[in-house]
TORSEZA-160897 format. One line per field, with one value per atom (N, C-alpha, C): residue number from 0; atom name; x, y, z. Coordinates in steps of 0.001 Angstrom, whole numbers, m for minus. Layout:
N
i <- [NUM; ...]
at <- [CA; ...]
u <- [X; ...]
v <- [Y; ...]
w <- [Z; ...]
This chain:
197
i <- [0; 0; 0; 1; 1; 1; 2; 2; 2; 3; 3; 3; 4; 4; 4; 5; 5; 5; 6; 6; 6; 7; 7; 7; 8; 8; 8; 9; 9; 9; 10; 10; 10; 11; 11; 11; 12; 12; 12; 13; 13; 13; 14; 14; 14; 15; 15; 15; 16; 16; 16; 17; 17; 17; 18; 18; 18; 19; 19; 19; 20; 20; 20; 21; 21; 21; 22; 22; 22; 23; 23; 23; 24; 24; 24; 25; 25; 25; 26; 26; 26; 27; 27; 27; 28; 28; 28; 29; 29; 29; 30; 30; 30; 31; 31; 31; 32; 32; 32; 33; 33; 33; 34; 34; 34; 35; 35; 35; 36; 36; 36; 37; 37; 37; 38; 38; 38; 39; 39; 39; 40; 40; 40; 41; 41; 41; 42; 42; 42; 43; 43; 43; 44; 44; 44; 45; 45; 45; 46; 46; 46; 47; 47; 47; 48; 48; 48; 49; 49; 49; 50; 50; 50; 51; 51; 51; 52; 52; 52; 53; 53; 53; 54; 54; 54; 55; 55; 55; 56; 56; 56; 57; 57; 57; 58; 58; 58; 59; 59; 59; 60; 60; 60; 61; 61; 61; 62; 62; 62; 63; 63; 63; 64; 64; 64; 65; 65; 65; 66; 66; 66; 67; 67; 67; 68; 68; 68; 69; 69; 69; 70; 70; 70; 71; 71; 71; 72; 72; 72; 73; 73; 73; 74; 74; 74; 75; 75; 75; 76; 76; 76; 77; 77; 77; 78; 78; 78; 79; 79; 79; 80; 80; 80; 81; 81; 81; 82; 82; 82; 83; 83; 83; 84; 84; 84; 85; 85; 85; 86; 86; 86; 87; 87; 87; 88; 88; 88; 89; 89; 89; 90; 90; 90; 91; 91; 91; 92; 92; 92; 93; 93; 93; 94; 94; 94; 95; 95; 95; 96; 96; 96; 97; 97; 97; 98; 98; 98; 99; 99; 99; 100; 100; 100; 101; 101; 101; 102; 102; 102; 103; 103; 103; 104; 104; 104; 105; 105; 105; 106; 106; 106; 107; 107; 107; 108; 108; 108; 109; 109; 109; 110; 110; 110; 111; 111; 111; 112; 112; 112; 113; 113; 113; 114; 114; 114; 115; 115; 115; 116; 116; 116; 117; 117; 117; 118; 118; 118; 119; 119; 119; 120; 120; 120; 121; 121; 121; 122; 122; 122; 123; 123; 123; 124; 124; 124; 125; 125; 125; 126; 126; 126; 127; 127; 127; 128; 128; 128; 129; 129; 129; 130; 130; 130; 131; 131; 131; 132; 132; 132; 133; 133; 133; 134; 134; 134; 135; 135; 135; 136; 136; 136; 137; 137; 137; 138; 138; 138; 139; 139; 139; 140; 140; 140; 141; 141; 141; 142; 142; 142; 143; 143; 143; 144; 144; 144; 145; 145; 145; 146; 146; 146; 147; 147; 147; 148; 148; 148; 149; 149; 149; 150; 150; 150; 151; 151; 151; 152; 152; 152; 153; 153; 153; 154; 154; 154; 155; 155; 155; 156; 156; 156; 157; 157; 157; 158; 158; 158; 159; 159; 159; 160; 160; 160; 161; 161; 161; 162; 162; 162; 163; 163; 163; 164; 164; 164; 165; 165; 165; 166; 166; 166; 167; 167; 167; 168; 168; 168; 169; 169; 169; 170; 170; 170; 171; 171; 171; 172; 172; 172; 173; 173; 173; 174; 174; 174; 175; 175; 175; 176; 176; 176; 177; 177; 177; 178; 178; 178; 179; 179; 179; 180; 180; 180; 181; 181; 181; 182; 182; 182; 183; 183; 183; 184; 184; 184; 185; 185; 185; 186; 186; 186; 187; 187; 187; 188; 188; 188; 189; 189; 189; 190; 190; 190; 191; 191; 191; 192; 192; 192; 193; 193; 193; 194; 194; 194; 195; 195; 195; 196; 196; 196]
at <- [N; CA; C; N; CA; C; N; CA; C; N; CA; C; N; CA; C; N; CA; C; N; CA; C; N; CA; C; N; CA; C; N; CA; C; N; CA; C; N; CA; C; N; CA; C; N; CA; C; N; CA; C; N; CA; C; N; CA; C; N; CA; C; N; CA; C; N; CA; C; N; CA; C; N; CA; C; N; CA; C; N; CA; C; N; CA; C; N; CA; C; N; CA; C; N; CA; C; N; CA; C; N; CA; C; N; CA; C; N; CA; C; N; CA; C; N; CA; C; N; CA; C; N; CA; C; N; CA; C; N; CA; C; N; CA; C; N; CA; C; N; CA; C; N; CA; C; N; CA; C; N; CA; C; N; CA; C; N; CA; C; N; CA; C; N; CA; C; N; CA; C; N; CA; C; N; CA; C; N; CA; C; N; CA; C; N; CA; C; N; CA; C; N; CA; C; N; CA; C; N; CA; C; N; CA; C; N; CA; C; N; CA; C; N; CA; C; N; CA; C; N; CA; C; N; CA; C; N; CA; C; N; CA; C; N; CA; C; N; CA; C; N; CA; C; N; CA; C; N; CA; C; N; CA; C; N; CA; C; N; CA; C; N; CA; C; N; CA; C; N; CA; C; N; CA; C; N; CA; C; N; CA; C; N; CA; C; N; CA; C; N; CA; C; N; CA; C; N; CA; C; N; CA; C; N; CA; C; N; CA; C; N; CA; C; N; CA; C; N; CA; C; N; CA; C; N; CA; C; N; CA; C; N; CA; C; N; CA; C; N; CA; C; N; CA; C; N; CA; C; N; CA; C; N; CA; C; N; CA; C; N; CA; C; N; CA; C; N; CA; C; N; CA; C; N; CA; C; N; CA; C; N; CA; C; N; CA; C; N; CA; C; N; CA; C; N; CA; C; N; CA; C; N; CA; C; N; CA; C; N; CA; C; N; CA; C; N; CA; C; N; CA; C; N; CA; C; N; CA; C; N; CA; C; N; CA; C; N; CA; C; N; CA; C; N; CA; C; N; CA; C; N; CA; C; N; CA; C; N; CA; C; N; CA; C; N; CA; C; N; CA; C; N; CA; C; N; CA; C; N; CA; C; N; CA; C; N; CA; C; N; CA; C; N; CA; C; N; CA; C; N; CA; C; N; CA; C; N; CA; C; N; CA; C; N; CA; C; N; CA; C; N; CA; C; N; CA; C; N; CA; C; N; CA; C; N; CA; C; N; CA; C; N; CA; C; N; CA; C; N; CA; C; N; CA; C; N; CA; C; N; CA; C; N; CA; C; N; CA; C; N; CA; C; N; CA; C; N; CA; C; N; CA; C; N; CA; C; N; CA; C; N; CA; C; N; CA; C; N; CA; C; N; CA; C; N; CA; C; N; CA; C; N; CA; C; N; CA; C; N; CA; C; N; CA; C; N; CA; C; N; CA; C; N; CA; C; N; CA; C; N; CA; C; N; CA; C; N; CA; C; N; CA; C; N; CA; C; N; CA; C; N; CA; C; N; CA; C; N; CA; C; N; CA; C; N; CA; C; N; CA; C; N; CA; C; N; CA; C]
u <- [m12566; m11019; m10519; m10105; m10203; m8183; m7639; m6523; m5730; m7148; m6450; m5120; m4231; m3100; m2047; m2073; m1657; m414; 730; 1952; 2826; 2451; 3027; 2579; 3319; 2385; 2383; 3170; 2631; 1529; 2005; 35; m859; m1068; m2325; m2533; m1671; m1891; m2819; m1790; m2199; m3731; m3887; m5047; m6189; m6158; m7092; m7060; m6214; m5967; m5857; m5540; m5743; m7004; m6643; m7679; m8927; m8817; m10303; m11108; m10495; m10182; m12388; m12272; m14434; m14340; m13388; m13463; m13586; m14645; m14781; m13717; m12951; m12010; m12677; m11757; m12338; m12371; m11726; m11734; m12880; m13436; m14401; m15995; m15913; m16736; m16413; m14900; m14493; m14207; m14170; m14012; m15256; m16334; m17772; m18099; m17758; m18037; m17343; m16268; m15485; m16025; m15989; m16767; m18178; m18976; m20401; m19857; m18999; m19087; m18469; m17647; m17252; m17983; m19176; m20071; m21021; m21408; m21865; m21543; m20000; m19749; m19496; m20171; m20113; m19355; m18386; m17449; m18249; m17938; m18515; m17507; m17510; m16752; m15581; m16119; m14806; m15409; m14116; m13611; m15335; m15143; m16168; m16027; m16515; m16130; m15614; m15991; m15456; m13738; m13231; m11713; m10986; m11756; m11004; m11221; m11393; m11393; m10410; m10177; m9157; m7858; m7953; m6619; m6608; m7397; m6976; m6464; m6559; m6086; m4623; m4574; m3264; m2092; m2333; m1845; m1663; m2755; m2539; m1737; m1727; m648; 1031; 1088; 2353; 2943; 2222; 2074; 3638; 3316; 4137; 3892; 5236; 5170; 4836; 5365; 5391; 4965; 3683; 3163; 3371; 3433; 3079; 2166; 1392; 33; 101; 175; 223; m1042; m1480; m2958; m3789; m4118; m5378; m6248; m7730; m8870; m9953; m9782; m11120; m10798; m9749; m8996; m9803; m10322; m10958; m10244; m8903; m7853; m7775; m7911; m7258; m7328; m8738; m9214; m8771; m8507; m7936; m6263; m5752; m4216; m4226; m4512; m4381; m5081; m5602; m6734; m6181; m5002; m4260; m3212; m2528; m1335; m1472; m916; m627; 720; 1696; 3031; 2956; 1537; 1632; 1433; 2109; 1941; 2122; 1419; 977; 1760; 2372; 2676; 1836; 1413; 588; 1460; 1785; 2450; 1457; 1625; 388; m629; m1334; m2307; m3201; m4357; m4656; m5605; m5690; m6895; m7747; m9220; m10150; m10529; m11199; m11605; m12173; m13261; m14233; m13234; m12056; m11713; m11286; m11871; m11456; m9957; m10468; m9185; m8039; m8532; m7351; m6688; m6814; m6086; m5161; m5909; m4853; m3642; m3133; m2044; m973; m1145; m534; m585; m920; m1231; 16; 688; 1709; 1631; 1292; 1087; 2664; 3007; 4497; 4278; 5426; 5136; 6262; 7108; 8175; 8754; 9361; 9978; 11507; 12283; 13654; 13991; 13318; 13505; 12747; 12892; 12573; 11889; 10491; 9341; 9168; 8714; 8944; 7086; 6043; 4843; 3776; 3728; 2819; 1549; 920; m372; m490; m995; m878; m2664; m3106; m4123; m4943; m3505; m3617; m1891; m1659; m446; m146; 912; 1937; 2917; 3866; 4914; 5974; 6474; 7555; 7593; 6528; 5395; 6923; 6741; 7872; 8959; 9623; 11113; 10587; 9314; 9588; 9303; 8230; 8084; 9073; 9905; 11066; 12084; 12414; 13117; 12530; 11580; 11295; 10998; 10715; 11087; 12346; 13558; 14814; 15457; 15469; 15828; 15285; 14435; 14290; 12898; 12164; 11262; 10072; 9061; 8457; 7217; 5815; 4395; 4004; 2878; 2500; 762; 303; m1305; m1776; m2622; m3392; m4847; m5529; m6850; m7217; m7201; m8238; m7038; m7048; m6078; m7368; m8093; m9215; m8966; m7841; m7504; m5919; m6403; m5236; m3284; m3494; m2443; m1871; m3099; m2954; m2589; m2956; m2608; m1319; m514; 583; 1388; 1273; 2128; 2088; 905; 820; 1673; 1449; 2251; 3630; 3850; 5186; 6003; 5550; 5433; 5866; 4990; 4749; 5682; 5953; 7024; 8313; 8539; 10012; 10335; 9469; 9820; 10246; 11546; 12278; 11822; 11288; 11212; 9354; 8538; 7377; 6501; 5336; 3667; 3331; 2165; 898; m259; m1180; m3086; m3470; m4623; m5073; m6817; m7657; m9008; m9194; m10390; m10445; m11147; m11589; m12265; m11198; m10318; m9559; m8560; m8777; m7865; m6559; m5584; m4080; m3356; m2656; m1370; m211; 802; 2097; 3170; 3314; 4515; 5925; 6513; 7624; 8926; 9143; 9933; 10582; 11818; 13462; 13141; 12162; 12494; 11430; 10195; 9603; 9440; 9376; 9285; 8236; 8517; 7698; 6740; 5624; 4139; 2722; 2009; 601; m321; m1227; m2679; m3171; m4494; m5875; m6983; m7223; m8735; m9450; m10362; m11652; m11580; m11725; m10966; m12515]
v <- [m11847; m12314; m13885; m14841; m16227; m16476; m15001; m15550; m14801; m14404; m14022; m12976; m12969; m12061; m11823; m13170; m13299; m14247; m13640; m14722; m15132; m14577; m15186; m16252; m17596; m18999; m18663; m17795; m17802; m16849; m15505; m15039; m15610; m16336; m16972; m18166; m19082; m19779; m19044; m17826; m17313; m16958; m16396; m15805; m16992; m18009; m19066; m19856; m19921; m20968; m20228; m19434; m18147; m17243; m16427; m15348; m15815; m16207; m17005; m18522; m18845; m20293; m20194; m21115; m21463; m22246; m23386; m24367; m23744; m24814; m24448; m25153; m24151; m24520; m24232; m25780; m25914; m24518; m23819; m22284; m21540; m22171; m20355; m20781; m21360; m21286; m20414; m20934; m20222; m18403; m18746; m17064; m16279; m17064; m16328; m16330; m17011; m17049; m15838; m15839; m14757; m13474; m12921; m11678; m11574; m12523; m12337; m12259; m12654; m12322; m10763; m10360; m9199; m7980; m8320; m7204; m7432; m8062; m8632; m7775; m7442; m6863; m5511; m5033; m3481; m2788; m4131; m3553; m3620; m2192; m1839; m1590; m1657; m1545; m2631; m4169; m5043; m5464; m6161; m6767; m7650; m7604; m8518; m9909; m10613; m12300; m12470; m12124; m12536; m12206; m10720; m10644; m11393; m11674; m12284; m13934; m14297; m15687; m15784; m14798; m14772; m14087; m13366; m13495; m14616; m15483; m17038; m17694; m17804; m18384; m17933; m16526; m15937; m16644; m16503; m17211; m18871; m19208; m20729; m21429; m19805; m20630; m20749; m19483; m18715; m19655; m19797; m20438; m20009; m18223; m17957; m18551; m17946; m18445; m17278; m16293; m15091; m13641; m13378; m12070; m10971; m9794; m8262; m7332; m7044; m6835; m5313; m4017; m2758; m2144; m2106; m1611; m2769; m3069; m3932; m2956; m3007; m2683; m2988; m4479; m5334; m6440; m6640; m8404; m9088; m9095; m9955; m10759; m10186; m11135; m12130; m12253; m13417; m14667; m15139; m16240; m16468; m15917; m16021; m16125; m15623; m15704; m17017; m17301; m18401; m19465; m19863; m21108; m22167; m21115; m21918; m23014; m22373; m23250; m22700; m24185; m23647; m22817; m22966; m22303; m21084; m20264; m18996; m18428; m17226; m15966; m15050; m13825; m12292; m11310; m10572; m9504; m8136; m7655; m6390; m5064; m4396; m3211; m2170; m1538; m458; m733; m1382; m2163; m2432; m2595; m3686; m4624; m5484; m6745; m6479; m6630; m6620; m8037; m7855; m9070; m9824; m9613; m10472; m11433; m11565; m11893; m13768; m14819; m16517; m16338; m16825; m17192; m17949; m18728; m19736; m19279; m17823; m17186; m15973; m15715; m14684; m15513; m16577; m17033; m17031; m16633; m16865; m15023; m13780; m12617; m11687; m11265; m10310; m9020; m7804; m6746; m6234; m5040; m4629; m3067; m2142; m655; m617; m1575; m989; m2498; m2320; m3695; m3005; m4354; m3523; m4804; m5625; m7199; m6773; m7310; m7533; m8144; m8223; m8988; m9619; m10587; m11183; m11401; m11352; m11352; m10259; m9253; m7839; m7609; m6962; m6749; m5416; m4480; m3058; m2693; m2561; m2395; m700; m190; 1121; 1894; 3145; 3522; 3641; 3284; 3298; 4115; 4175; 4773; 4255; 4451; 4096; 3166; 3084; 2503; 2375; 3449; 3671; 2794; 2801; 2337; 695; 390; m1010; m1932; m1017; m1816; m1727; m295; m599; m1618; m1589; m2473; m4253; m4317; m5628; m6442; m4625; m5184; m5330; m4423; m4089; m5475; m6328; m7458; m8451; m8678; m9795; m10309; m11770; m11820; m11701; m11176; m10809; m10648; m10296; m10592; m9499; m8833; m7142; m7318; m7477; m7270; m5903; m5454; m3987; m4121; m4760; m4874; m3560; m2680; m1594; m46; m156; 828; 1949; 2606; 3844; 4990; 5059; 6391; 7300; 7867; 8612; 8395; 7857; 7420; 6081; 5449; 4069; 4159; 4899; 4691; 5018; 5990; 6637; 5725; 4393; 3673; 2543; 2015; 1220; 1725; 3054; 3236; 3373; 3916; 3729; 2185; 1370; m361; m192; m383; m764; m397; 1729; 1808; 985; 1211; 382; m1284; m1763; m3055; m2716; m3973; m4205; m5557; m6354; m7482; m8087; m8818; m9378; m8702; m8682; m8777; m7983; m7091; m6452; m7122; m7058; m7638; m6620; m5879; m4901; m5021; m4869; m4229; m2290; m2361; m1046; m335; m1081; m716; m811; m1659; m1120; m2568; m3890; m4553; m4873; m5362; m5100; m5862; m6674; m7699; m7481; m7355; m7323; m8396; m9105; m10213; m9822; m9716; m9036; m10329; m11057; m12046; m11871; m12294; m11922; m13126; m13804; m14709; m13963; m13189; m12647; m11820; m11759; m10077; m9356; m8057; m6815; m6918; m7269; m6711; m6498; m5388; m5140; m5879; m6394; m6854; m6018; m5554; m4888; m6201; m6921; m7852; m7358; m7814; m8221; m9323; m9010; m10121; m9906]
w <- [m32166; m32435; m32140; m33612; m32970; m33554; m33612; m33313; m34944; m35912; m37268; m36917; m37303; m37467; m36475; m35173; m34266; m34854; m34920; m35219; m34239; m32775; m31707; m31195; m31109; m30465; m29104; m28764; m27212; m26794; m27495; m27361; m28238; m29396; m29202; m28244; m27583; m26757; m25270; m25265; m24081; m24122; m25473; m25573; m25645; m26205; m26177; m24935; m24401; m23208; m21614; m21701; m20337; m20668; m21043; m21321; m21687; m23131; m23495; m22542; m21746; m21789; m21010; m21462; m21019; m20121; m19669; m18573; m16908; m16408; m15311; m14241; m13715; m12719; m11325; m10098; m9049; m8346; m8540; m7543; m7705; m8856; m8960; m8216; m7779; m6236; m5377; m4591; m3814; m4149; m5328; m5637; m5754; m6265; m5971; m4604; m3731; m2392; m1672; m2057; m1246; m1912; m3414; m3860; m2778; m2673; m2026; m660; m44; 1316; 1248; 772; 841; 318; m291; m1033; 575; 1088; 2443; 3537; 3918; 4083; 4039; 2816; 2594; 1638; 1216; 140; m1424; m1597; m3438; m4089; m5493; m6661; m6567; m6395; m6363; m8049; m8359; m9725; m10188; m11563; m11867; m11693; m11499; m11247; m12268; m13749; m14561; m14484; m14088; m14124; m13062; m11863; m10676; m11488; m11964; m12878; m13777; m14080; m15168; m14307; m13360; m12599; m11852; m11455; m10884; m12468; m13524; m15027; m14922; m14794; m15136; m13974; m12568; m11633; m11664; m12165; m12442; m13399; m14611; m15579; m14944; m14401; m14022; m12765; m12246; m10693; m9654; m9745; m8880; m6921; m6686; m5155; m4299; m4635; m3789; m4741; m4411; m4930; m4325; m4993; m4510; m5192; m3950; m4042; m3825; m4183; m4343; m3650; m2828; m2220; m2146; m974; m798; m886; m1567; m1428; m834; m1225; m443; m362; m509; m704; m1861; m3258; m3393; m4315; m4444; m5379; m4516; m3206; m2494; m3014; m3361; m3364; m5151; m5742; m7427; m6934; m5946; m5613; m5227; m3578; m2921; m2952; m4215; m3972; m5156; m6357; m6924; m6322; m5053; m4401; m3272; m2174; m930; m662; m1825; m1448; m1658; m2259; m2740; m1442; m1426; m469; m1092; m349; m684; 73; m359; 348; m469; 538; 851; 1155; 369; 145; 429; 1278; 1681; 1555; 2597; 2091; 3568; 3677; 4944; 4197; 4577; 4051; 5490; 4827; 5817; 6724; 7638; 8713; 7816; 6783; 5961; 5310; 5145; 4681; 5461; 4718; 5522; 6478; 7267; 7622; 7364; 6395; 5969; 4627; 4668; 3562; 4425; 5578; 6185; 6796; 6927; 7587; 6201; 5050; 3916; 3263; 3936; 3400; 4654; 3888; 5139; 4584; 5655; 5053; 5446; 4476; 4479; 4490; 4473; 4556; 3329; 3103; 1917; 1685; 576; m91; m1213; m598; m1285; m2379; m2326; m2985; m4932; m5347; m6787; m6808; m7591; m7549; m9065; m8996; m10417; m10649; m9754; m9732; m9093; m10032; m9089; m9546; m8486; m8951; m8495; m9259; m8919; m8866; m7676; m7420; m7352; m6987; m6712; m6567; m7073; m6855; m5143; m5136; m3493; m3753; m2809; m2631; m3197; m4257; m4631; m5926; m6180; m7398; m8535; m9170; m9995; m9981; m9231; m8669; m8530; m7963; m7870; m9224; m10102; m11219; m12378; m12510; m13182; m12711; m11348; m11171; m11922; m11332; m11577; m13580; m14156; m15424; m15711; m15331; m15721; m15691; m14473; m13751; m14774; m15415; m16453; m16480; m16546; m16867; m15211; m15766; m14334; m15316; m14027; m14353; m13755; m14414; m13831; m14344; m13533; m13573; m13341; m14065; m13788; m13694; m12599; m12132; m12975; m12530; m12416; m13215; m14759; m15264; m15732; m14369; m14568; m13803; m13019; m12872; m13134; m13237; m14146; m13705; m12372; m11652; m12372; m12222; m12409; m14179; m14897; m16353; m16619; m15699; m15491; m15301; m14365; m14128; m15192; m15728; m17086; m17904; m18696; m19605; m19296; m17983; m17819; m18091; m17513; m17533; m19071; m19794; m20944; m21891; m21645; m22252; m22160; m20852; m20651; m20973; m21535; m21667; m23042; m23045; m24297; m24921; m24264; m24933; m23971; m24469; m24057; m24545; m23936; m24456; m23375; m24112; m23193; m23652; m22803; m23525; m22240; m23068; m22418; m23142; m22319; m22850; m22824; m23617; m23748; m21956; m21363; m20286; m19246; m18085; m17455; m16889; m17724; m17263; m18295; m17583; m18520; m17668; m18614; m18330; m19148; m18414; m18550; m18105; m19578; m19298; m20263; m19321; m19241; m19455; m20695; m20661; m21937; m21447; m22683; m23847; m24050; m24884; m25902; m25606; m26393; m27084; m28357; m29156; m28344; m28712; m28206; m28958; m28116; m28719; m27933; m28343; m27499; m28545; m27449; m27640; m27280; m28057; m27333; m27574; m26828; m26810; m25797; m25949; m25181; m23789; m22480; m21784; m20426]
């Protein structure tokens, strides 16, 4: 896909300069090293390095300061999130980060068991208690980004569909395997894009 048929300037730019960007970013070696360390520590079923780099580019583009991570699996997304800026912190809802993480990341990670705040940047690793409420509150409040790095299980797919169908404005980007991005911005038209990521 070279952008033919994409009438939205935002979608065209997001696909070409974020999803399909080929530049070598400064954080890529840290992302690779973190993934290797987790593999050596015995973690399996890690996200591909390609998807970890994509996650970094999305975070780099939108520059959130506070990220809600639903369920920590291996901690693989730490480098893509925290290498963007020292101002970013991560709240892990219903998850525990492994000891294999670098110490410099741990100071900016907080494990929580509940949240009543509305978050504008969410990563859904796995379904957690109150996930529906948290996602619908974020979408209903206005601008937010929700990343689904693994739409592989039935419950995660249900959450993806719930979020997508609840949007009045904004765009979704997903591939046929498992990665999905929701950009719920009021200034954007409501559109869905299926693309290779």
